[in-house]
LOVEX-991403 format. One record per atom (N, C-alpha, C): x, y, z; residue in three letters. Coordinates in pm, whole numbers, always signed. Example, Ala and Ser with C-alpha at 12.3 -4.5 7.8 and 13.67 -1.06 7.14 Angstrom:
BEGIN
DOKE|+1319|-569|+780|ALA .
DOKE|+1230|-450|+780|ALA .
DOKE|+1320|-330|+780|ALA .
DOKE|+1285|-225|+708|SER .
DOKE|+1367|-106|+714|SER .
DOKE|+1290|+3|+787|SER .
***
This chain:
BEGIN
DOKE|+1036|-562|+355|MET .
DOKE|+965|-437|+372|MET .
DOKE|+854|-459|+474|MET .
DOKE|+844|-371|+570|SER .
DOKE|+737|-379|+668|SER .
DOKE|+636|-268|+642|SER .
DOKE|+523|-305|+586|LEU .
DOKE|+421|-207|+552|LEU .
DOKE|+345|-156|+674|LEU .
DOKE|+350|-229|+782|ARG .
DOKE|+274|-192|+901|ARG .
DOKE|+315|-54|+955|ARG .
DOKE|+442|-18|+938|GLN .
DOKE|+491|+110|+987|GLN .
DOKE|+427|+230|+917|GLN .
DOKE|+364|+207|+802|TYR .
DOKE|+302|+315|+726|TYR .
DOKE|+153|+331|+756|TYR .
DOKE|+96|+240|+829|GLU .
DOKE|-48|+243|+858|GLU .
DOKE|-86|+373|+928|GLU .
DOKE|-188|+440|+875|GLY .
DOKE|-237|+564|+934|GLY .
DOKE|-163|+689|+888|GLY .
DOKE|-67|+673|+798|LYS .
DOKE|+13|+787|+752|LYS .
DOKE|-15|+817|+606|LYS .
DOKE|+13|+941|+569|ARG .
DOKE|+2|+980|+428|ARG .
DOKE|+133|+940|+360|ARG .
DOKE|+121|+868|+249|VAL .
DOKE|+239|+812|+184|VAL .
DOKE|+240|+839|+34|VAL .
DOKE|+358|+828|-23|ARG .
DOKE|+376|+824|-168|ARG .
DOKE|+428|+684|-200|ARG .
DOKE|+355|+613|-282|LEU .
DOKE|+389|+476|-317|LEU .
DOKE|+415|+468|-467|LEU .
DOKE|+522|+402|-504|ILE .
DOKE|+550|+375|-645|ILE .
DOKE|+541|+225|-664|ILE .
DOKE|+454|+183|-756|ASP .
DOKE|+438|+39|-779|ASP .
DOKE|+545|-12|-876|ASP .
DOKE|+549|-141|-895|VAL .
DOKE|+652|-202|-980|VAL .
DOKE|+642|-159|-1126|VAL .
DOKE|+529|-104|-1167|ASP .
DOKE|+512|-53|-1303|ASP .
DOKE|+554|+93|-1315|ASP .
DOKE|+594|+154|-1202|GLY .
DOKE|+637|+293|-1202|GLY .
DOKE|+527|+394|-1180|GLY .
DOKE|+403|+348|-1156|GLU .
DOKE|+293|+440|-1133|GLU .
DOKE|+300|+494|-990|GLU .
DOKE|+275|+622|-972|ILE .
DOKE|+285|+689|-842|ILE .
DOKE|+147|+709|-783|ILE .
DOKE|+134|+676|-655|PHE .
DOKE|+9|+693|-581|PHE .
DOKE|+39|+769|-453|PHE .
DOKE|-46|+864|-420|GLU .
DOKE|-36|+934|-292|GLU .
DOKE|-170|+924|-223|GLU .
DOKE|-166|+884|-96|GLY .
DOKE|-289|+870|-20|GLY .
DOKE|-261|+828|+122|GLY .
DOKE|-368|+803|+198|ARG .
DOKE|-357|+760|+336|ARG .
DOKE|-351|+609|+340|ARG .
DOKE|-246|+556|+403|ALA .
DOKE|-227|+410|+414|ALA .
DOKE|-306|+358|+535|ALA .
DOKE|-397|+270|+509|ASN .
DOKE|-478|+208|+615|ASN .
DOKE|-500|+62|+581|ASN .
DOKE|-565|-8|+670|ASP .
DOKE|-603|-148|+649|ASP .
DOKE|-484|-238|+619|ASP .
DOKE|-386|-237|+708|TYR .
DOKE|-273|-329|+697|TYR .
DOKE|-323|-471|+717|TYR .
DOKE|-276|-565|+635|VAL .
DOKE|-313|-707|+649|VAL .
DOKE|-185|-788|+662|VAL .
DOKE|-177|-867|+769|PHE .
DOKE|-62|-953|+794|PHE .
DOKE|-52|-1060|+685|PHE .
DOKE|+69|-1106|+654|PRO .
DOKE|+88|-1206|+548|PRO .
DOKE|+4|-1332|+570|PRO .
DOKE|-3|-1379|+692|GLU .
DOKE|-76|-1504|+719|GLU .
DOKE|-227|-1488|+702|GLU .
DOKE|-275|-1363|+699|ASP .
DOKE|-418|-1338|+681|ASP .
DOKE|-455|-1312|+535|ASP .
DOKE|-356|-1299|+449|ASN .
DOKE|-381|-1274|+307|ASN .
DOKE|-381|-1405|+230|ASN .
DOKE|-493|-1437|+174|GLU .
DOKE|-504|-1558|+92|GLU .
DOKE|-546|-1518|-47|GLU .
DOKE|-493|-1572|-151|PRO .
DOKE|-392|-1677|-154|PRO .
DOKE|-250|-1622|-155|PRO .
DOKE|-233|-1492|-153|GLU .
DOKE|-101|-1431|-171|GLU .
DOKE|+2|-1471|-66|GLU .
DOKE|-34|-1468|+63|GLY .
DOKE|+62|-1501|+168|GLY .
DOKE|+167|-1393|+189|GLY .
DOKE|+140|-1270|+145|VAL .
DOKE|+229|-1156|+168|VAL .
DOKE|+149|-1043|+230|VAL .
DOKE|+218|-955|+303|GLU .
DOKE|+147|-843|+365|GLU .
DOKE|+93|-747|+260|GLU .
DOKE|-8|-670|+298|SER .
DOKE|-65|-570|+207|SER .
DOKE|-113|-450|+287|SER .
DOKE|-133|-342|+215|ILE .
DOKE|-186|-220|+275|ILE .
DOKE|-276|-154|+171|ILE .
DOKE|-379|-86|+219|THR .
DOKE|-473|-21|+128|THR .
DOKE|-456|+130|+138|THR .
DOKE|-451|+195|+23|LEU .
DOKE|-442|+341|+18|LEU .
DOKE|-580|+399|-8|LEU .
DOKE|-613|+502|+70|TYR .
DOKE|-739|+575|+56|TYR .
DOKE|-709|+718|+15|TYR .
DOKE|-807|+782|-46|ASN .
DOKE|-797|+922|-86|ASN .
DOKE|-679|+946|-180|ASN .
DOKE|-656|+855|-271|CYS .
DOKE|-549|+872|-369|CYS .
DOKE|-587|+982|-468|CYS .
DOKE|-489|+1060|-505|SER .
DOKE|-515|+1170|-598|SER .
DOKE|-553|+1120|-737|SER .
DOKE|-510|+1000|-774|ASN .
DOKE|-539|+950|-910|ASN .
DOKE|-632|+827|-912|ASN .
DOKE|-700|+800|-801|ARG .
DOKE|-794|+687|-796|ARG .
DOKE|-916|+726|-712|ARG .
DOKE|-1037|+705|-762|PRO .
DOKE|-1156|+742|-686|PRO .
DOKE|-1189|+644|-573|PRO .
DOKE|-1133|+523|-579|HIS .
DOKE|-1165|+421|-479|HIS .
DOKE|-1037|+374|-411|HIS .
DOKE|-1049|+317|-290|PRO .
DOKE|-930|+261|-223|PRO .
DOKE|-867|+152|-310|PRO .
DOKE|-734|+139|-296|ILE .
DOKE|-662|+39|-374|ILE .
DOKE|-565|-35|-282|ILE .
DOKE|-571|-167|-290|GLU .
DOKE|-485|-252|-207|GLU .
DOKE|-358|-286|-283|GLU .
DOKE|-246|-279|-211|PHE .
DOKE|-116|-315|-267|PHE .
DOKE|-55|-426|-184|PHE .
DOKE|-11|-532|-251|PHE .
DOKE|+66|-637|-186|PHE .
DOKE|+212|-594|-187|PHE .
DOKE|+288|-639|-89|ALA .
DOKE|+428|-597|-76|ALA .
DOKE|+507|-621|-204|ALA .
DOKE|+478|-730|-273|ASN .
DOKE|+554|-761|-395|ASN .
DOKE|+514|-674|-514|ASN .
DOKE|+416|-585|-497|GLU .
DOKE|+374|-493|-603|GLU .
DOKE|+431|-353|-581|GLU .
DOKE|+505|-334|-471|ILE .
DOKE|+554|-202|-433|ILE .
DOKE|+704|-190|-460|ILE .
DOKE|+738|-89|-539|LYS .
DOKE|+879|-62|-566|LYS .
DOKE|+937|+23|-452|LYS .
DOKE|+862|+127|-410|SER .
DOKE|+905|+208|-296|SER .
DOKE|+783|+273|-231|SER .
DOKE|+801|+308|-103|ILE .
DOKE|+696|+376|-27|ILE .
DOKE|+763|+467|+74|ILE .
DOKE|+707|+589|+88|GLU .
DOKE|+764|+684|+184|GLU .
DOKE|+654|+770|+243|GLU .
DOKE|+676|+815|+366|VAL .
DOKE|+583|+903|+433|VAL .
DOKE|+602|+1043|+376|VAL .
DOKE|+490|+1111|+348|ILE .
DOKE|+497|+1250|+297|ILE .
DOKE|+426|+1344|+391|ILE .
***
């Protein structure tokens, strides 16, 4: 999965627990820059069900789509 393609777009993300998040995807982080995870991540802002930005690592995402 390449999360970089979603940067700057409004997305619907479903995590591995089945929870749904909708927000603006920003702050893409390359795998080599993420420690200790070593996987890419992206942060969602303005989520309808979260007052603060939330970072998702690629291995925590079941699906993501542009809305």
